[in-house]
PDB file of N, CA, C and O in Angstrom:
ATOM      1  N   UNK A   1      12.830  -6.934   2.578  1.00  0.00           N
ATOM      2  CA  UNK A   1      12.246  -5.966   3.485  1.00  0.00           C
ATOM      3  C   UNK A   1      11.596  -6.724   4.645  1.00  0.00           C
ATOM      4  O   UNK A   1      10.944  -7.749   4.447  1.00  0.00           O
ATOM      5  N   UNK A   2      11.781  -6.218   5.811  1.00  0.00           N
ATOM      6  CA  UNK A   2      11.238  -6.858   7.010  1.00  0.00           C
ATOM      7  C   UNK A   2       9.725  -6.714   7.054  1.00  0.00           C
ATOM      8  O   UNK A   2       9.174  -5.674   6.692  1.00  0.00           O
ATOM      9  N   UNK A   3       9.074  -7.758   7.495  1.00  0.00           N
ATOM     10  CA  UNK A   3       7.609  -7.737   7.638  1.00  0.00           C
ATOM     11  C   UNK A   3       7.255  -6.870   8.831  1.00  0.00           C
ATOM     12  O   UNK A   3       7.790  -7.062   9.922  1.00  0.00           O
ATOM     13  N   UNK A   4       6.351  -5.910   8.628  1.00  0.00           N
ATOM     14  CA  UNK A   4       5.982  -5.059   9.748  1.00  0.00           C
ATOM     15  C   UNK A   4       4.842  -5.691  10.526  1.00  0.00           C
ATOM     16  O   UNK A   4       4.055  -6.463   9.978  1.00  0.00           O
ATOM     17  N   UNK A   5       4.760  -5.363  11.798  1.00  0.00           N
ATOM     18  CA  UNK A   5       3.691  -5.862  12.638  1.00  0.00           C
ATOM     19  C   UNK A   5       2.421  -5.067  12.325  1.00  0.00           C
ATOM     20  O   UNK A   5       2.505  -3.885  11.990  1.00  0.00           O
ATOM     21  N   UNK A   6       1.243  -5.701  12.430  1.00  0.00           N
ATOM     22  CA  UNK A   6      -0.001  -5.018  12.088  1.00  0.00           C
ATOM     23  C   UNK A   6      -0.238  -3.716  12.841  1.00  0.00           C
ATOM     24  O   UNK A   6      -0.849  -2.797  12.295  1.00  0.00           O
ATOM     25  N   UNK A   7       0.230  -3.617  14.079  1.00  0.00           N
ATOM     26  CA  UNK A   7      -0.040  -2.410  14.858  1.00  0.00           C
ATOM     27  C   UNK A   7       0.915  -1.265  14.512  1.00  0.00           C
ATOM     28  O   UNK A   7       0.701  -0.134  14.948  1.00  0.00           O
ATOM     29  N   UNK A   8       1.969  -1.545  13.731  1.00  0.00           N
ATOM     30  CA  UNK A   8       2.911  -0.500  13.346  1.00  0.00           C
ATOM     31  C   UNK A   8       2.331   0.344  12.222  1.00  0.00           C
ATOM     32  O   UNK A   8       1.721  -0.182  11.291  1.00  0.00           O
ATOM     33  N   UNK A   9       2.522   1.648  12.312  1.00  0.00           N
ATOM     34  CA  UNK A   9       2.084   2.570  11.266  1.00  0.00           C
ATOM     35  C   UNK A   9       3.285   2.876  10.375  1.00  0.00           C
ATOM     36  O   UNK A   9       4.386   3.135  10.861  1.00  0.00           O
ATOM     37  N   UNK A  10       3.056   2.843   9.076  1.00  0.00           N
ATOM     38  CA  UNK A  10       4.103   3.216   8.137  1.00  0.00           C
ATOM     39  C   UNK A  10       4.096   4.733   8.012  1.00  0.00           C
ATOM     40  O   UNK A  10       3.047   5.342   7.803  1.00  0.00           O
ATOM     41  N   UNK A  11       5.268   5.337   8.141  1.00  0.00           N
ATOM     42  CA  UNK A  11       5.360   6.791   8.064  1.00  0.00           C
ATOM     43  C   UNK A  11       5.590   7.224   6.621  1.00  0.00           C
ATOM     44  O   UNK A  11       6.003   6.428   5.778  1.00  0.00           O
ATOM     45  N   UNK A  12       5.320   8.483   6.357  1.00  0.00           N
ATOM     46  CA  UNK A  12       5.561   9.041   5.027  1.00  0.00           C
ATOM     47  C   UNK A  12       7.034   8.935   4.667  1.00  0.00           C
ATOM     48  O   UNK A  12       7.371   8.627   3.524  1.00  0.00           O
ATOM     49  N   UNK A  13       7.907   9.183   5.620  1.00  0.00           N
ATOM     50  CA  UNK A  13       9.347   9.073   5.359  1.00  0.00           C
ATOM     51  C   UNK A  13       9.723   7.654   4.926  1.00  0.00           C
ATOM     52  O   UNK A  13      10.542   7.474   4.024  1.00  0.00           O
ATOM     53  N   UNK A  14       9.125   6.653   5.567  1.00  0.00           N
ATOM     54  CA  UNK A  14       9.420   5.272   5.193  1.00  0.00           C
ATOM     55  C   UNK A  14       8.956   4.986   3.772  1.00  0.00           C
ATOM     56  O   UNK A  14       9.658   4.335   2.998  1.00  0.00           O
ATOM     57  N   UNK A  15       7.790   5.469   3.441  1.00  0.00           N
ATOM     58  CA  UNK A  15       7.251   5.254   2.088  1.00  0.00           C
ATOM     59  C   UNK A  15       8.140   5.941   1.062  1.00  0.00           C
ATOM     60  O   UNK A  15       8.495   5.342   0.046  1.00  0.00           O
ATOM     61  N   UNK A  16       8.501   7.188   1.320  1.00  0.00           N
ATOM     62  CA  UNK A  16       9.351   7.925   0.384  1.00  0.00           C
ATOM     63  C   UNK A  16      10.717   7.263   0.223  1.00  0.00           C
ATOM     64  O   UNK A  16      11.272   7.243  -0.876  1.00  0.00           O
ATOM     65  N   UNK A  17      11.250   6.732   1.295  1.00  0.00           N
ATOM     66  CA  UNK A  17      12.535   6.031   1.225  1.00  0.00           C
ATOM     67  C   UNK A  17      12.404   4.800   0.324  1.00  0.00           C
ATOM     68  O   UNK A  17      13.283   4.532  -0.495  1.00  0.00           O
ATOM     69  N   UNK A  18      11.326   4.067   0.473  1.00  0.00           N
ATOM     70  CA  UNK A  18      11.111   2.887  -0.368  1.00  0.00           C
ATOM     71  C   UNK A  18      10.942   3.281  -1.838  1.00  0.00           C
ATOM     72  O   UNK A  18      11.489   2.629  -2.728  1.00  0.00           O
ATOM     73  N   UNK A  19      10.190   4.337  -2.083  1.00  0.00           N
ATOM     74  CA  UNK A  19       9.971   4.793  -3.461  1.00  0.00           C
ATOM     75  C   UNK A  19      11.289   5.211  -4.094  1.00  0.00           C
ATOM     76  O   UNK A  19      11.533   4.936  -5.269  1.00  0.00           O
ATOM     77  N   UNK A  20      12.134   5.873  -3.320  1.00  0.00           N
ATOM     78  CA  UNK A  20      13.417   6.329  -3.871  1.00  0.00           C
ATOM     79  C   UNK A  20      14.317   5.158  -4.263  1.00  0.00           C
ATOM     80  O   UNK A  20      15.249   5.333  -5.048  1.00  0.00           O
ATOM     81  N   UNK A  21      14.052   3.976  -3.730  1.00  0.00           N
ATOM     82  CA  UNK A  21      14.851   2.790  -4.053  1.00  0.00           C
ATOM     83  C   UNK A  21      14.354   2.092  -5.328  1.00  0.00           C
ATOM     84  O   UNK A  21      15.011   1.177  -5.825  1.00  0.00           O
ATOM     85  N   UNK A  22      13.217   2.509  -5.850  1.00  0.00           N
ATOM     86  CA  UNK A  22      12.683   1.910  -7.064  1.00  0.00           C
ATOM     87  C   UNK A  22      13.427   2.428  -8.285  1.00  0.00           C
ATOM     88  O   UNK A  22      13.999   3.517  -8.268  1.00  0.00           O
ATOM     89  N   UNK A  23      13.407   1.631  -9.337  1.00  0.00           N
ATOM     90  CA  UNK A  23      13.984   2.087 -10.601  1.00  0.00           C
ATOM     91  C   UNK A  23      13.054   3.141 -11.193  1.00  0.00           C
ATOM     92  O   UNK A  23      11.889   3.212 -10.802  1.00  0.00           O
ATOM     93  N   UNK A  24      13.540   3.963 -12.127  1.00  0.00           N
ATOM     94  CA  UNK A  24      12.654   4.939 -12.771  1.00  0.00           C
ATOM     95  C   UNK A  24      11.426   4.284 -13.406  1.00  0.00           C
ATOM     96  O   UNK A  24      10.331   4.845 -13.363  1.00  0.00           O
ATOM     97  N   UNK A  25      11.604   3.117 -13.985  1.00  0.00           N
ATOM     98  CA  UNK A  25      10.467   2.404 -14.592  1.00  0.00           C
ATOM     99  C   UNK A  25       9.451   1.994 -13.533  1.00  0.00           C
ATOM    100  O   UNK A  25       8.245   2.133 -13.740  1.00  0.00           O
ATOM    101  N   UNK A  26       9.931   1.492 -12.404  1.00  0.00           N
ATOM    102  CA  UNK A  26       9.041   1.101 -11.316  1.00  0.00           C
ATOM    103  C   UNK A  26       8.329   2.313 -10.733  1.00  0.00           C
ATOM    104  O   UNK A  26       7.154   2.236 -10.373  1.00  0.00           O
ATOM    105  N   UNK A  27       9.044   3.438 -10.639  1.00  0.00           N
ATOM    106  CA  UNK A  27       8.423   4.661 -10.148  1.00  0.00           C
ATOM    107  C   UNK A  27       7.319   5.117 -11.097  1.00  0.00           C
ATOM    108  O   UNK A  27       6.276   5.592 -10.646  1.00  0.00           O
ATOM    109  N   UNK A  28       7.535   4.980 -12.405  1.00  0.00           N
ATOM    110  CA  UNK A  28       6.517   5.352 -13.387  1.00  0.00           C
ATOM    111  C   UNK A  28       5.285   4.472 -13.237  1.00  0.00           C
ATOM    112  O   UNK A  28       4.158   4.967 -13.268  1.00  0.00           O
ATOM    113  N   UNK A  29       5.493   3.182 -13.077  1.00  0.00           N
ATOM    114  CA  UNK A  29       4.374   2.252 -12.893  1.00  0.00           C
ATOM    115  C   UNK A  29       3.607   2.600 -11.626  1.00  0.00           C
ATOM    116  O   UNK A  29       2.376   2.620 -11.623  1.00  0.00           O
ATOM    117  N   UNK A  30       4.337   2.874 -10.550  1.00  0.00           N
ATOM    118  CA  UNK A  30       3.706   3.252  -9.278  1.00  0.00           C
ATOM    119  C   UNK A  30       2.880   4.516  -9.450  1.00  0.00           C
ATOM    120  O   UNK A  30       1.759   4.604  -8.948  1.00  0.00           O
ATOM    121  N   UNK A  31       3.428   5.486 -10.154  1.00  0.00           N
ATOM    122  CA  UNK A  31       2.718   6.740 -10.406  1.00  0.00           C
ATOM    123  C   UNK A  31       1.436   6.503 -11.195  1.00  0.00           C
ATOM    124  O   UNK A  31       0.392   7.071 -10.877  1.00  0.00           O
ATOM    125  N   UNK A  32       1.516   5.665 -12.222  1.00  0.00           N
ATOM    126  CA  UNK A  32       0.334   5.353 -13.025  1.00  0.00           C
ATOM    127  C   UNK A  32      -0.730   4.638 -12.204  1.00  0.00           C
ATOM    128  O   UNK A  32      -1.916   4.945 -12.321  1.00  0.00           O
ATOM    129  N   UNK A  33      -0.312   3.691 -11.377  1.00  0.00           N
ATOM    130  CA  UNK A  33      -1.264   2.967 -10.541  1.00  0.00           C
ATOM    131  C   UNK A  33      -1.899   3.892  -9.503  1.00  0.00           C
ATOM    132  O   UNK A  33      -3.087   3.773  -9.202  1.00  0.00           O
ATOM    133  N   UNK A  34      -1.107   4.808  -8.962  1.00  0.00           N
ATOM    134  CA  UNK A  34      -1.628   5.765  -7.990  1.00  0.00           C
ATOM    135  C   UNK A  34      -2.663   6.673  -8.659  1.00  0.00           C
ATOM    136  O   UNK A  34      -3.696   6.987  -8.067  1.00  0.00           O
ATOM    137  N   UNK A  35      -2.382   7.090  -9.887  1.00  0.00           N
ATOM    138  CA  UNK A  35      -3.331   7.921 -10.632  1.00  0.00           C
ATOM    139  C   UNK A  35      -4.642   7.173 -10.859  1.00  0.00           C
ATOM    140  O   UNK A  35      -5.721   7.756 -10.752  1.00  0.00           O
ATOM    141  N   UNK A  36      -4.544   5.889 -11.171  1.00  0.00           N
ATOM    142  CA  UNK A  36      -5.750   5.072 -11.362  1.00  0.00           C
ATOM    143  C   UNK A  36      -6.554   4.997 -10.065  1.00  0.00           C
ATOM    144  O   UNK A  36      -7.782   5.087 -10.079  1.00  0.00           O
ATOM    145  N   UNK A  37      -5.857   4.834  -8.959  1.00  0.00           N
ATOM    146  CA  UNK A  37      -6.523   4.770  -7.654  1.00  0.00           C
ATOM    147  C   UNK A  37      -7.234   6.084  -7.344  1.00  0.00           C
ATOM    148  O   UNK A  37      -8.371   6.081  -6.871  1.00  0.00           O
ATOM    149  N   UNK A  38      -6.571   7.198  -7.609  1.00  0.00           N
ATOM    150  CA  UNK A  38      -7.199   8.502  -7.368  1.00  0.00           C
ATOM    151  C   UNK A  38      -8.438   8.680  -8.241  1.00  0.00           C
ATOM    152  O   UNK A  38      -9.449   9.211  -7.780  1.00  0.00           O
ATOM    153  N   UNK A  39      -8.370   8.244  -9.487  1.00  0.00           N
ATOM    154  CA  UNK A  39      -9.524   8.345 -10.381  1.00  0.00           C
ATOM    155  C   UNK A  39     -10.671   7.466  -9.875  1.00  0.00           C
ATOM    156  O   UNK A  39     -11.830   7.878  -9.917  1.00  0.00           O
ATOM    157  N   UNK A  40     -10.360   6.279  -9.406  1.00  0.00           N
ATOM    158  CA  UNK A  40     -11.385   5.394  -8.858  1.00  0.00           C
ATOM    159  C   UNK A  40     -12.041   6.019  -7.632  1.00  0.00           C
ATOM    160  O   UNK A  40     -13.261   5.952  -7.475  1.00  0.00           O
ATOM    161  N   UNK A  41     -11.243   6.619  -6.771  1.00  0.00           N
ATOM    162  CA  UNK A  41     -11.802   7.287  -5.590  1.00  0.00           C
ATOM    163  C   UNK A  41     -12.703   8.453  -6.000  1.00  0.00           C
ATOM    164  O   UNK A  41     -13.758   8.671  -5.403  1.00  0.00           O
ATOM    165  N   UNK A  42     -12.271   9.211  -7.040  1.00  0.00           N
ATOM    166  CA  UNK A  42     -13.074  10.328  -7.522  1.00  0.00           C
ATOM    167  C   UNK A  42     -14.410   9.818  -8.052  1.00  0.00           C
ATOM    168  O   UNK A  42     -15.457  10.398  -7.764  1.00  0.00           O
ATOM    169  N   UNK A  43     -14.376   8.740  -8.823  1.00  0.00           N
ATOM    170  CA  UNK A  43     -15.608   8.182  -9.377  1.00  0.00           C
ATOM    171  C   UNK A  43     -16.521   7.644  -8.273  1.00  0.00           C
ATOM    172  O   UNK A  43     -17.742   7.775  -8.354  1.00  0.00           O
ATOM    173  N   UNK A  44     -15.930   7.044  -7.252  1.00  0.00           N
ATOM    174  CA  UNK A  44     -16.728   6.539  -6.130  1.00  0.00           C
ATOM    175  C   UNK A  44     -17.401   7.690  -5.391  1.00  0.00           C
ATOM    176  O   UNK A  44     -18.564   7.585  -5.000  1.00  0.00           O
ATOM    177  N   UNK A  45     -16.674   8.783  -5.200  1.00  0.00           N
ATOM    178  CA  UNK A  45     -17.254   9.949  -4.524  1.00  0.00           C
ATOM    179  C   UNK A  45     -18.393  10.533  -5.355  1.00  0.00           C
ATOM    180  O   UNK A  45     -19.420  10.933  -4.807  1.00  0.00           O
ATOM    181  N   UNK A  46     -18.215  10.584  -6.681  1.00  0.00           N
ATOM    182  CA  UNK A  46     -19.290  11.070  -7.548  1.00  0.00           C
ATOM    183  C   UNK A  46     -20.509  10.159  -7.453  1.00  0.00           C
ATOM    184  O   UNK A  46     -21.642  10.635  -7.387  1.00  0.00           O
ATOM    185  N   UNK A  47     -20.274   8.858  -7.446  1.00  0.00           N
ATOM    186  CA  UNK A  47     -21.373   7.907  -7.361  1.00  0.00           C
ATOM    187  C   UNK A  47     -22.113   8.039  -6.039  1.00  0.00           C
ATOM    188  O   UNK A  47     -23.343   8.006  -6.001  1.00  0.00           O
ATOM    189  N   UNK A  48     -21.363   8.186  -4.962  1.00  0.00           N
ATOM    190  CA  UNK A  48     -21.986   8.337  -3.650  1.00  0.00           C
ATOM    191  C   UNK A  48     -22.828   9.607  -3.594  1.00  0.00           C
ATOM    192  O   UNK A  48     -23.938   9.600  -3.062  1.00  0.00           O
ATOM    193  N   UNK A  49     -22.294  10.702  -4.146  1.00  0.00           N
ATOM    194  CA  UNK A  49     -23.042  11.964  -4.174  1.00  0.00           C
ATOM    195  C   UNK A  49     -24.305  11.809  -5.005  1.00  0.00           C
ATOM    196  O   UNK A  49     -25.355  12.343  -4.647  1.00  0.00           O
ATOM    197  N   UNK A  50     -24.212  11.090  -6.100  1.00  0.00           N
ATOM    198  CA  UNK A  50     -25.367  10.851  -6.963  1.00  0.00           C
ATOM    199  C   UNK A  50     -26.447  10.062  -6.214  1.00  0.00           C
ATOM    200  O   UNK A  50     -27.633  10.383  -6.294  1.00  0.00           O
ATOM    201  N   UNK A  51     -26.027   9.048  -5.502  1.00  0.00           N
ATOM    202  CA  UNK A  51     -26.982   8.255  -4.723  1.00  0.00           C
ATOM    203  C   UNK A  51     -27.613   9.090  -3.612  1.00  0.00           C
ATOM    204  O   UNK A  51     -28.803   8.958  -3.329  1.00  0.00           O
ATOM    205  N   UNK A  52     -26.807   9.950  -2.984  1.00  0.00           N
ATOM    206  CA  UNK A  52     -27.326  10.827  -1.934  1.00  0.00           C
ATOM    207  C   UNK A  52     -28.407  11.770  -2.480  1.00  0.00           C
ATOM    208  O   UNK A  52     -29.329  12.155  -1.760  1.00  0.00           O
ATOM    209  N   UNK A  53     -28.281  12.136  -3.758  1.00  0.00           N
ATOM    210  CA  UNK A  53     -29.277  13.009  -4.394  1.00  0.00           C
ATOM    211  C   UNK A  53     -30.487  12.222  -4.900  1.00  0.00           C
ATOM    212  O   UNK A  53     -31.417  12.799  -5.463  1.00  0.00           O
ATOM    213  N   UNK A  54     -30.469  10.910  -4.698  1.00  0.00           N
ATOM    214  CA  UNK A  54     -31.579  10.085  -5.149  1.00  0.00           C
ATOM    215  C   UNK A  54     -31.442   9.641  -6.596  1.00  0.00           C
ATOM    216  O   UNK A  54     -32.354   9.038  -7.160  1.00  0.00           O
ATOM    217  N   UNK A  55     -30.309   9.940  -7.183  1.00  0.00           N
ATOM    218  CA  UNK A  55     -30.057   9.512  -8.550  1.00  0.00           C
ATOM    219  C   UNK A  55     -29.378   8.148  -8.490  1.00  0.00           C
ATOM    220  O   UNK A  55     -28.840   7.753  -7.456  1.00  0.00           O
ATOM    221  N   UNK A  56     -29.408   7.476  -9.550  1.00  0.00           N
ATOM    222  CA  UNK A  56     -28.742   6.187  -9.577  1.00  0.00           C
ATOM    223  C   UNK A  56     -28.611   5.679 -10.993  1.00  0.00           C
ATOM    224  O   UNK A  56     -29.283   6.157 -11.906  1.00  0.00           O
ATOM    225  N   UNK A  57     -27.744   4.712 -11.164  1.00  0.00           N
ATOM    226  CA  UNK A  57     -27.527   4.080 -12.455  1.00  0.00           C
ATOM    227  C   UNK A  57     -27.894   2.610 -12.287  1.00  0.00           C
ATOM    228  O   UNK A  57     -27.488   1.981 -11.310  1.00  0.00           O
ATOM    229  N   UNK A  58     -28.648   2.064 -13.215  1.00  0.00           N
ATOM    230  CA  UNK A  58     -28.975   0.645 -13.118  1.00  0.00           C
ATOM    231  C   UNK A  58     -27.702  -0.207 -13.053  1.00  0.00           C
ATOM    232  O   UNK A  58     -26.726   0.071 -13.750  1.00  0.00           O
ATOM    233  N   UNK A  59     -27.722  -1.221 -12.231  1.00  0.00           N
ATOM    234  CA  UNK A  59     -26.546  -2.054 -12.021  1.00  0.00           C
ATOM    235  C   UNK A  59     -26.050  -2.665 -13.327  1.00  0.00           C
ATOM    236  O   UNK A  59     -24.846  -2.859 -13.493  1.00  0.00           O
ATOM    237  N   UNK A  60     -26.948  -2.968 -14.252  1.00  0.00           N
ATOM    238  CA  UNK A  60     -26.546  -3.546 -15.538  1.00  0.00           C
ATOM    239  C   UNK A  60     -25.644  -2.569 -16.300  1.00  0.00           C
ATOM    240  O   UNK A  60     -24.678  -2.979 -16.944  1.00  0.00           O
ATOM    241  N   UNK A  61     -25.968  -1.274 -16.218  1.00  0.00           N
ATOM    242  CA  UNK A  61     -25.164  -0.254 -16.898  1.00  0.00           C
ATOM    243  C   UNK A  61     -23.783  -0.130 -16.248  1.00  0.00           C
ATOM    244  O   UNK A  61     -22.771   0.007 -16.935  1.00  0.00           O
ATOM    245  N   UNK A  62     -23.761  -0.181 -14.942  1.00  0.00           N
ATOM    246  CA  UNK A  62     -22.494  -0.085 -14.223  1.00  0.00           C
ATOM    247  C   UNK A  62     -21.583  -1.243 -14.616  1.00  0.00           C
ATOM    248  O   UNK A  62     -20.414  -1.032 -14.940  1.00  0.00           O
ATOM    249  N   UNK A  63     -22.109  -2.459 -14.589  1.00  0.00           N
ATOM    250  CA  UNK A  63     -21.292  -3.618 -14.932  1.00  0.00           C
ATOM    251  C   UNK A  63     -20.863  -3.589 -16.394  1.00  0.00           C
ATOM    252  O   UNK A  63     -19.759  -4.029 -16.718  1.00  0.00           O
ATOM    253  N   UNK A  64     -21.704  -3.085 -17.275  1.00  0.00           N
ATOM    254  CA  UNK A  64     -21.331  -2.966 -18.679  1.00  0.00           C
ATOM    255  C   UNK A  64     -20.152  -2.003 -18.836  1.00  0.00           C
ATOM    256  O   UNK A  64     -19.235  -2.263 -19.616  1.00  0.00           O
ATOM    257  N   UNK A  65     -20.179  -0.898 -18.098  1.00  0.00           N
ATOM    258  CA  UNK A  65     -19.057   0.053 -18.151  1.00  0.00           C
ATOM    259  C   UNK A  65     -17.777  -0.582 -17.598  1.00  0.00           C
ATOM    260  O   UNK A  65     -16.705  -0.436 -18.184  1.00  0.00           O
ATOM    261  N   UNK A  66     -17.894  -1.278 -16.481  1.00  0.00           N
ATOM    262  CA  UNK A  66     -16.720  -1.956 -15.911  1.00  0.00           C
ATOM    263  C   UNK A  66     -16.141  -2.958 -16.903  1.00  0.00           C
ATOM    264  O   UNK A  66     -14.931  -3.018 -17.117  1.00  0.00           O
ATOM    265  N   UNK A  67     -17.033  -3.740 -17.501  1.00  0.00           N
ATOM    266  CA  UNK A  67     -16.591  -4.759 -18.439  1.00  0.00           C
ATOM    267  C   UNK A  67     -15.913  -4.125 -19.655  1.00  0.00           C
ATOM    268  O   UNK A  67     -14.883  -4.619 -20.113  1.00  0.00           O
ATOM    269  N   UNK A  68     -16.477  -3.042 -20.179  1.00  0.00           N
ATOM    270  CA  UNK A  68     -15.885  -2.363 -21.333  1.00  0.00           C
ATOM    271  C   UNK A  68     -14.501  -1.814 -20.982  1.00  0.00           C
ATOM    272  O   UNK A  68     -13.564  -1.919 -21.774  1.00  0.00           O
ATOM    273  N   UNK A  69     -14.382  -1.234 -19.803  1.00  0.00           N
ATOM    274  CA  UNK A  69     -13.070  -0.697 -19.387  1.00  0.00           C
ATOM    275  C   UNK A  69     -12.068  -1.827 -19.202  1.00  0.00           C
ATOM    276  O   UNK A  69     -10.909  -1.702 -19.598  1.00  0.00           O
ATOM    277  N   UNK A  70     -12.506  -2.931 -18.601  1.00  0.00           N
ATOM    278  CA  UNK A  70     -11.626  -4.074 -18.395  1.00  0.00           C
ATOM    279  C   UNK A  70     -11.162  -4.632 -19.723  1.00  0.00           C
ATOM    280  O   UNK A  70      -9.977  -4.922 -19.893  1.00  0.00           O
ATOM    281  N   UNK A  71     -12.068  -4.785 -20.661  1.00  0.00           N
ATOM    282  CA  UNK A  71     -11.715  -5.318 -21.976  1.00  0.00           C
ATOM    283  C   UNK A  71     -10.757  -4.364 -22.695  1.00  0.00           C
ATOM    284  O   UNK A  71      -9.841  -4.803 -23.390  1.00  0.00           O
ATOM    285  N   UNK A  72     -10.971  -3.073 -22.525  1.00  0.00           N
ATOM    286  CA  UNK A  72     -10.075  -2.090 -23.131  1.00  0.00           C
ATOM    287  C   UNK A  72      -8.675  -2.181 -22.564  1.00  0.00           C
ATOM    288  O   UNK A  72      -7.693  -2.096 -23.301  1.00  0.00           O
ATOM    289  N   UNK A  73      -8.582  -2.353 -21.270  1.00  0.00           N
ATOM    290  CA  UNK A  73      -7.255  -2.487 -20.633  1.00  0.00           C
ATOM    291  C   UNK A  73      -6.583  -3.784 -21.060  1.00  0.00           C
ATOM    292  O   UNK A  73      -5.374  -3.817 -21.290  1.00  0.00           O
ATOM    293  N   UNK A  74      -7.369  -4.852 -21.165  1.00  0.00           N
ATOM    294  CA  UNK A  74      -6.824  -6.137 -21.588  1.00  0.00           C
ATOM    295  C   UNK A  74      -6.273  -6.046 -23.007  1.00  0.00           C
ATOM    296  O   UNK A  74      -5.230  -6.623 -23.315  1.00  0.00           O
ATOM    297  N   UNK A  75      -6.980  -5.318 -23.865  1.00  0.00           N
ATOM    298  CA  UNK A  75      -6.568  -5.188 -25.256  1.00  0.00           C
ATOM    299  C   UNK A  75      -5.292  -4.357 -25.393  1.00  0.00           C
ATOM    300  O   UNK A  75      -4.528  -4.541 -26.341  1.00  0.00           O
ATOM    301  N   UNK A  76      -5.058  -3.434 -24.439  1.00  0.00           N
ATOM    302  CA  UNK A  76      -3.882  -2.565 -24.496  1.00  0.00           C
ATOM    303  C   UNK A  76      -2.619  -3.229 -23.973  1.00  0.00           C
ATOM    304  O   UNK A  76      -1.531  -2.669 -24.107  1.00  0.00           O
ATOM    305  N   UNK A  77      -2.738  -4.397 -23.385  1.00  0.00           N
ATOM    306  CA  UNK A  77      -1.554  -5.076 -22.829  1.00  0.00           C
ATOM    307  C   UNK A  77      -0.820  -5.819 -23.893  1.00  0.00           C
ATOM    308  O   UNK A  77       0.200  -6.450 -23.614  1.00  0.00           O
TER     309      UNK A  77
END
């Protein structure tokens, strides 16, 4: 695939064309990764809203949750 210049915008049609060239397995992986990204964005929005309300979670708790999730994903591989 040709390297695009930084000022070029990738269109939806270009993305869909590339996705259609993936194998079904690659499409499944892409779908799973996209779902993870959407969940991360949802969690970030919840966290931002919580902070806006003056609520917060201690950083130690946040890192413990990240670490537990990371270890869980590592164990599933």
